[in-house]
C-alpha positions as CSV (number, residue, x, y, z in Angstrom):
1,M,-32.2,-31.8,5.0
2,G,-34.4,-32.6,1.9
3,P,-32.8,-30.0,-0.4
4,Y,-29.3,-31.4,0.5
5,R,-30.4,-35.0,-0.2
6,V,-31.6,-33.9,-3.6
7,V,-28.3,-32.2,-4.7
8,L,-26.1,-34.9,-3.2
9,S,-28.1,-37.6,-5.0
10,R,-26.8,-36.3,-8.3
11,P,-24.4,-38.8,-9.9
12,G,-20.9,-38.3,-8.4
13,A,-21.9,-35.3,-6.3
14,L,-21.4,-36.9,-2.9
15,N,-18.0,-38.3,-3.9
16,F,-16.6,-35.1,-5.2
17,S,-18.0,-33.0,-2.4
18,A,-16.5,-35.3,0.2
19,A,-13.1,-35.4,-1.6
20,G,-13.2,-31.6,-1.9
21,L,-13.8,-31.3,1.9
22,L,-10.7,-33.4,2.6
23,A,-8.6,-31.6,0.0
24,R,-9.5,-28.3,1.7
25,L,-7.9,-29.1,5.0
26,P,-4.7,-27.3,4.1
27,M,-6.5,-23.9,3.8
28,S,-7.2,-23.8,7.5
29,M,-4.1,-25.7,8.8
30,V,-1.0,-24.7,6.8
31,G,-0.8,-21.1,7.9
32,I,-1.2,-21.7,11.6
33,G,0.9,-25.0,11.3
34,I,3.8,-23.0,9.9
35,V,3.6,-20.5,12.7
36,L,3.5,-23.2,15.4
37,M,6.3,-25.3,13.9
38,I,8.8,-22.4,13.3
39,R,8.1,-20.7,16.6
40,A,8.8,-24.0,18.4
41,L,11.9,-25.0,16.4
42,Y,13.4,-21.5,15.8
43,D,12.0,-19.7,18.9
44,S,11.0,-16.7,16.7
45,Y,7.6,-15.3,16.3
46,S,8.9,-12.9,13.8
47,L,10.4,-15.6,11.5
48,A,7.2,-17.7,11.9
49,G,4.9,-14.9,11.0
50,G,7.2,-13.9,8.0
51,V,7.3,-17.4,6.5
52,S,3.5,-17.8,7.0
53,A,2.9,-14.4,5.4
54,V,5.1,-15.3,2.4
55,Y,3.1,-18.5,2.0
56,V,-0.2,-16.6,2.0
57,L,1.1,-14.0,-0.4
58,A,2.4,-16.6,-2.9
59,Q,-1.0,-18.3,-2.8
60,A,-2.8,-15.0,-3.3
61,V,-0.7,-14.1,-6.4
62,C,-0.6,-17.5,-8.0
63,S,-3.9,-19.2,-7.3
64,P,-5.9,-17.1,-9.7
65,Q,-3.3,-17.8,-12.4
66,I,-3.6,-21.6,-11.7
67,A,-7.4,-21.2,-11.9
68,R,-7.1,-19.6,-15.3
69,F,-5.1,-22.6,-16.6
70,V,-7.7,-24.9,-15.0
71,D,-10.4,-23.2,-17.1
72,L,-8.3,-23.5,-20.2
73,H,-7.0,-27.1,-19.8
74,G,-9.2,-28.9,-17.2
75,Q,-8.9,-29.5,-13.5
76,A,-7.1,-32.9,-13.5
77,R,-4.5,-31.9,-16.1
78,V,-3.4,-28.8,-14.2
79,M,-4.0,-29.7,-10.6
80,R,-2.4,-33.2,-10.5
81,P,1.1,-31.9,-11.0
82,A,0.3,-28.8,-8.9
83,V,-0.8,-31.0,-5.9
84,A,2.4,-33.1,-6.3
85,I,4.6,-30.0,-6.2
86,S,2.8,-28.4,-3.3
87,A,2.9,-31.5,-1.2
88,T,6.6,-32.0,-1.9
89,G,7.3,-28.4,-1.0
90,L,5.4,-28.8,2.3
91,V,7.3,-31.9,3.1
92,A,10.6,-30.1,2.2
93,L,9.6,-27.2,4.5
94,I,9.0,-29.6,7.4
95,L,12.3,-31.4,6.9
96,S,14.2,-28.1,6.5
97,A,12.7,-26.8,9.8
98,L,13.7,-30.0,11.6
99,A,17.2,-29.8,10.2
100,G,17.5,-26.1,11.4
101,T,18.4,-24.8,7.9
102,P,18.9,-21.1,7.3
103,S,15.7,-19.0,7.3
104,W,15.9,-18.2,3.6
105,V,15.4,-21.9,2.8
106,L,12.1,-21.9,4.7
107,F,11.0,-18.9,2.7
108,V,11.8,-20.6,-0.6
109,F,9.7,-23.7,0.3
110,A,6.9,-21.6,1.6
111,V,6.7,-19.8,-1.7
112,I,6.6,-23.1,-3.6
113,V,3.8,-24.4,-1.4
114,G,1.7,-21.3,-1.7
115,A,2.3,-20.8,-5.4
116,T,1.0,-24.3,-6.3
117,I,-1.6,-25.1,-3.7
118,G,-4.5,-23.7,-5.7
119,S,-8.1,-23.5,-4.5
120,F,-10.1,-26.7,-4.2
121,G,-13.1,-24.7,-2.9
122,A,-13.3,-23.1,-6.3
123,L,-12.9,-26.4,-8.1
124,V,-15.7,-28.0,-6.1
125,R,-18.1,-25.1,-6.8
126,A,-17.2,-25.2,-10.5
127,R,-18.2,-28.8,-10.6
128,W,-21.5,-28.0,-8.9
129,S,-22.1,-25.3,-11.6
130,H,-21.4,-27.8,-14.3
131,L,-23.6,-30.5,-12.8
132,I,-26.6,-28.4,-11.8
133,A,-28.6,-26.0,-14.0
134,D,-31.5,-25.2,-11.6
135,P,-30.5,-22.0,-9.8
136,R,-32.4,-23.1,-6.6
137,E,-30.5,-26.4,-6.4
138,L,-27.2,-24.6,-7.1
139,H,-28.0,-22.2,-4.2
140,T,-28.3,-25.3,-2.0
141,A,-25.1,-26.8,-3.3
142,Y,-23.2,-23.5,-2.7
143,S,-24.6,-23.3,0.8
144,L,-23.4,-26.9,1.4
145,E,-19.9,-25.9,0.3
146,S,-19.8,-22.8,2.5
147,A,-20.9,-25.0,5.4
148,A,-18.0,-27.3,4.5
149,D,-15.6,-24.4,4.5
150,E,-16.8,-23.5,8.0
151,L,-16.4,-27.1,9.2
152,V,-12.8,-27.0,8.0
153,F,-12.2,-23.8,9.9
154,V,-13.8,-25.3,13.0
155,V,-11.7,-28.4,12.9
156,G,-8.5,-27.4,11.2
157,P,-6.9,-24.8,13.5
158,V,-7.9,-26.8,16.7
159,L,-6.4,-30.0,15.2
160,A,-3.2,-28.2,14.0
161,T,-2.7,-26.6,17.4
162,T,-3.4,-29.8,19.4
163,L,-1.0,-31.9,17.2
164,A,1.8,-29.2,17.3
165,T,1.6,-28.7,21.0
166,S,0.9,-32.3,22.2
167,V,2.6,-34.5,19.6
168,A,5.4,-32.7,17.8
169,P,5.9,-29.2,16.4
170,V,5.7,-30.5,12.8
171,A,2.7,-32.7,13.4
172,G,0.3,-29.9,12.6
173,L,1.5,-29.8,9.0
174,V,1.5,-33.6,8.5
175,V,-2.3,-33.8,8.3
176,P,-2.5,-31.1,5.6
177,V,0.0,-33.1,3.5
178,V,-2.2,-36.2,3.9
179,G,-5.4,-34.3,3.2
180,M,-3.9,-32.6,0.1
181,L,-2.7,-35.9,-1.4
182,I,-5.6,-38.2,-0.5
183,G,-8.4,-35.7,-0.9
184,G,-6.8,-34.0,-3.9
185,Y,-6.1,-37.1,-6.0
186,W,-9.5,-38.7,-5.0
187,F,-11.2,-35.5,-6.2
188,L,-9.2,-35.2,-9.4
189,G,-9.6,-38.9,-10.2
190,Q,-13.4,-38.3,-10.6
191,R,-13.4,-37.4,-14.3
192,G,-17.1,-37.9,-14.9
193,T,-18.1,-34.7,-13.0
194,E,-15.2,-32.6,-14.2
195,P,-16.2,-29.5,-16.1
196,P,-14.9,-29.5,-19.7
197,A,-11.8,-27.5,-20.6
198,N,-12.3,-24.3,-22.6
199,P,-9.1,-23.9,-24.7
200,R,-8.3,-20.4,-25.9
201,P,-9.6,-19.7,-29.4
202,T,-7.0,-19.6,-32.1
203,G,-6.9,-17.8,-35.4
204,A,-6.9,-14.3,-36.7
205,D,-10.3,-13.5,-35.2
206,A,-9.5,-14.8,-31.7
207,A,-10.1,-12.2,-29.1
208,P,-7.4,-11.7,-26.3
209,R,-8.3,-13.5,-23.0
210,R,-8.6,-10.7,-20.5
211,S,-8.6,-11.0,-16.8
212,V,-12.0,-11.5,-15.2
213,M,-11.0,-8.7,-12.8
214,R,-11.7,-6.2,-15.5
215,N,-15.4,-6.6,-14.6
216,P,-16.5,-3.8,-12.2
217,G,-18.6,-6.3,-10.2
218,M,-15.6,-8.5,-9.6
219,I,-13.6,-5.5,-8.4
220,V,-16.4,-4.8,-5.9
221,L,-16.5,-8.4,-4.7
222,A,-12.7,-8.4,-4.3
223,V,-12.7,-5.3,-2.2
224,V,-15.6,-6.5,0.0
225,F,-14.0,-9.9,0.5
226,I,-10.7,-8.4,1.4
227,A,-12.5,-6.3,4.1
228,M,-14.4,-9.4,5.3
229,G,-11.2,-11.4,5.5
230,S,-9.7,-8.6,7.5
231,I,-12.6,-8.9,9.9
232,F,-11.8,-12.6,10.4
233,G,-8.0,-12.2,10.6
234,A,-8.3,-9.4,13.2
235,T,-10.9,-11.4,15.1
236,D,-8.6,-14.4,15.4
237,V,-5.7,-12.5,16.9
238,S,-7.9,-10.3,19.1
239,T,-9.8,-13.3,20.5
240,V,-6.5,-15.0,21.4
241,A,-5.5,-11.8,23.2
242,F,-8.9,-11.5,24.9
243,A,-8.7,-15.0,26.3
244,T,-5.2,-14.5,27.5
245,E,-6.2,-11.3,29.3
246,H,-8.8,-13.3,31.1
247,G,-6.4,-16.1,32.1
248,R,-8.1,-18.6,29.8
249,E,-5.7,-18.7,26.8
250,G,-6.7,-22.3,26.1
251,L,-10.3,-21.3,25.4
252,A,-9.4,-19.0,22.5
253,G,-9.8,-21.9,20.0
254,V,-13.2,-22.7,21.6
255,L,-14.4,-19.1,21.1
256,L,-13.3,-19.1,17.5
257,A,-14.9,-22.5,17.0
258,I,-18.2,-21.1,18.4
259,F,-17.9,-18.2,15.9
260,A,-17.5,-20.7,13.0
261,C,-20.3,-23.0,14.4
262,G,-22.8,-20.1,14.1
263,S,-21.8,-19.8,10.5
264,L,-21.9,-23.5,9.9
265,I,-25.5,-23.7,11.2
266,S,-26.7,-20.7,9.4
267,G,-25.1,-21.9,6.1
268,L,-27.1,-25.2,6.3
269,L,-30.3,-23.4,7.2
270,Y,-29.8,-20.8,4.5
271,G,-29.2,-23.4,1.8
272,A,-32.3,-25.4,2.8
273,R,-34.6,-22.5,1.8
274,H,-35.4,-21.1,-1.6
275,W,-35.1,-17.3,-1.6
276,T,-37.0,-14.9,-3.9
277,S,-35.4,-11.6,-3.0
278,P,-32.6,-10.4,-5.4
279,L,-29.2,-11.8,-4.8
280,W,-27.4,-8.4,-4.7
281,I,-29.8,-7.2,-1.9
282,R,-29.2,-10.4,0.2
283,F,-25.4,-9.9,-0.2
284,A,-25.7,-6.3,0.9
285,V,-27.9,-7.1,3.9
286,G,-25.6,-9.9,5.0
287,T,-22.6,-7.7,4.9
288,V,-24.3,-5.1,7.0
289,A,-25.6,-7.7,9.5
290,L,-22.0,-9.1,9.8
291,V,-20.6,-5.7,10.6
292,L,-23.3,-4.8,13.1
293,G,-22.5,-8.1,14.9
294,T,-18.8,-7.6,15.0
295,A,-19.3,-4.1,16.3
296,L,-20.5,-5.7,19.5
297,F,-17.2,-7.4,20.1
298,V,-15.8,-4.2,21.5
299,L,-18.6,-4.1,24.1
300,A,-17.9,-7.7,25.4
301,H,-16.0,-7.8,28.7
302,T,-16.5,-11.4,29.8
303,M,-15.8,-14.8,28.0
304,V,-19.5,-15.8,28.2
305,V,-20.7,-12.6,26.6
306,L,-18.1,-12.7,23.9
307,A,-19.0,-16.3,23.1
308,I,-22.7,-15.4,22.8
309,V,-22.0,-12.4,20.6
310,M,-19.7,-14.4,18.4
311,F,-22.2,-17.3,18.0
312,V,-25.0,-14.9,16.9
313,T,-22.7,-12.9,14.7
314,G,-21.5,-16.1,13.0
315,F,-25.0,-16.5,11.5
316,A,-24.2,-13.7,9.1
317,I,-21.0,-15.2,7.7
318,A,-21.9,-18.3,5.6
319,P,-25.0,-16.7,3.9
320,T,-23.0,-13.7,2.9
321,L,-20.2,-15.8,1.5
322,V,-22.7,-18.0,-0.4
323,N,-24.2,-14.9,-2.0
324,G,-20.8,-13.5,-2.8
325,N,-19.8,-16.7,-4.6
326,A,-23.1,-16.8,-6.4
327,L,-22.7,-13.3,-7.7
328,V,-19.5,-14.4,-9.4
329,Q,-21.6,-16.4,-11.9
330,H,-23.2,-13.2,-13.0
331,F,-20.0,-11.3,-13.5
332,V,-17.8,-13.8,-15.4
333,P,-18.4,-16.0,-18.4
334,R,-19.3,-19.6,-17.5
335,E,-16.0,-20.9,-19.0
336,R,-14.0,-18.6,-16.6
337,L,-15.9,-19.5,-13.4
338,T,-13.0,-21.3,-11.7
339,E,-10.9,-18.2,-12.1
340,G,-13.6,-15.9,-10.8
341,L,-14.3,-18.0,-7.8
342,T,-10.6,-18.3,-7.0
343,W,-10.3,-14.5,-7.1
344,V,-12.9,-14.0,-4.4
345,G,-11.4,-16.8,-2.3
346,T,-8.0,-15.3,-2.7
347,S,-9.3,-11.9,-1.7
348,L,-10.7,-13.3,1.5
349,G,-7.3,-14.9,2.3
350,V,-5.4,-11.7,1.6
351,G,-7.8,-9.9,4.0
352,V,-7.3,-12.4,6.7
353,S,-3.5,-11.9,6.6
354,A,-3.9,-8.1,6.4
355,G,-6.3,-8.0,9.4
356,S,-4.1,-10.1,11.6
357,A,-1.0,-8.1,10.6
358,V,-2.6,-4.8,11.4
359,A,-4.3,-6.0,14.6
360,G,-1.1,-7.5,16.1
361,P,0.8,-4.2,16.9
362,I,-2.4,-2.5,18.0
363,I,-3.1,-5.3,20.5
364,D,0.5,-5.0,21.8
365,A,-0.2,-1.3,22.4
366,S,-3.7,-1.3,23.7
367,G,-5.0,-4.8,24.3
368,S,-7.6,-7.0,22.7
369,H,-10.2,-4.3,22.5
370,G,-7.8,-2.3,20.3
371,G,-7.8,-5.4,18.0
372,Y,-11.5,-5.4,18.0
373,L,-11.5,-1.8,16.8
374,V,-9.6,-3.1,13.8
375,V,-12.4,-5.6,13.3
376,L,-14.9,-2.7,13.4
377,G,-12.8,-0.6,11.0
378,S,-12.6,-3.5,8.5
379,G,-16.4,-3.9,8.8
380,V,-17.0,-0.3,8.1
381,L,-14.9,-0.6,4.9
382,A,-16.9,-3.6,3.8
383,V,-20.2,-1.8,4.3
384,V,-19.0,1.4,2.6
385,A,-17.8,-0.6,-0.4
386,V,-21.1,-2.5,-0.7
387,L,-23.4,0.5,-0.3
388,A,-21.3,2.6,-2.7
389,A,-21.5,-0.2,-5.4
390,L,-25.1,-1.2,-5.1
391,R,-25.8,0.0,-8.6
392,T,-22.9,-2.0,-10.0
393,L,-24.0,-5.1,-8.2
394,K,-27.6,-4.7,-9.4
395,A,-26.5,-3.9,-13.0
396,G,-24.3,-7.0,-13.2
397,T,-27.0,-9.5,-12.3
398,T,-29.8,-10.9,-14.4
399,P,-33.5,-11.4,-13.8
400,L,-32.6,-15.1,-13.1
401,V,-31.4,-13.9,-9.7
402,S,-34.9,-13.5,-8.4
403,G,-35.4,-17.3,-8.8
404,H,-32.6,-18.1,-6.3
């Protein structure tokens, strides 16, 4: 734990990292919380899935734009009103569902929540990049945040499901509101570690501010992260179906938590070591390792075997995500880092939604192993994209990568 003690001893680091962890609870709870609430109150999986999908789509479209404003005007100035609007929209969604309002009202509030929720994971990583110049320490800090992401995905869905089924249908969304408000404003109130704003240059010679997605490396990362997200989304749905087929539906969350725990452990171990191999190679190797592991899901026929395979495969997740986020620093200007990090996070979220949407009908037709074939197909896409773009990834990095 020595490398983590070093980075967390930086002034303000422990506070903003802890606040960012709390503020990220919504990213793993709102989607599933919406599904559980609407299914219980409206007795419609179709409506529940539709409202959740609209929320994810609004987040995917708007979060990078919010990040662009953050880079221009500063985190607190942009995100304070955004958090207030998003929390208000989520409360309104809860009250509307309790009141049994027409379905279009639910869609409106879901759009408001998704469009303003932003990406606190990107904000936290931007602070680390501002605080730390040493690439080795930054590697450790990014690994810590990936482990924090995995912790959120271990705890969040289980907590949301337990609250929605044991307390009240809306209870799974109350915790995200609290996390968003307390964690968000605690984080945004720490102005000493906030990266400086980078206003758009003015005058006749000012160049237009183009999207960071014009960089070929960012396009590659977006494609790979969408494919990886599809792996995770299809795995979620397929694992629920697998547990149900074996008469152990209640253990689906446990299996997914085991998957995330493998990633959590590997993320901490990965960040504790200083690597000398090129970053683009580690990203490619991690992607291939993840796909090889998920390919074994199709061969699992018992709960125990699947749990073991998921735990081992999980070890490839966090390091690959760490490396992908680190590559962003080489593809975008420093003053556009929040926007770049948000794009890859958004791509991952889009992939999760796409994977679950594609896997659902296939599972209905051919069972859980049909869903795991979607996982495999998503993995093949990720590997093909990485291998086809190795020259782009290599060309976009600098010699500094070898010091990571």
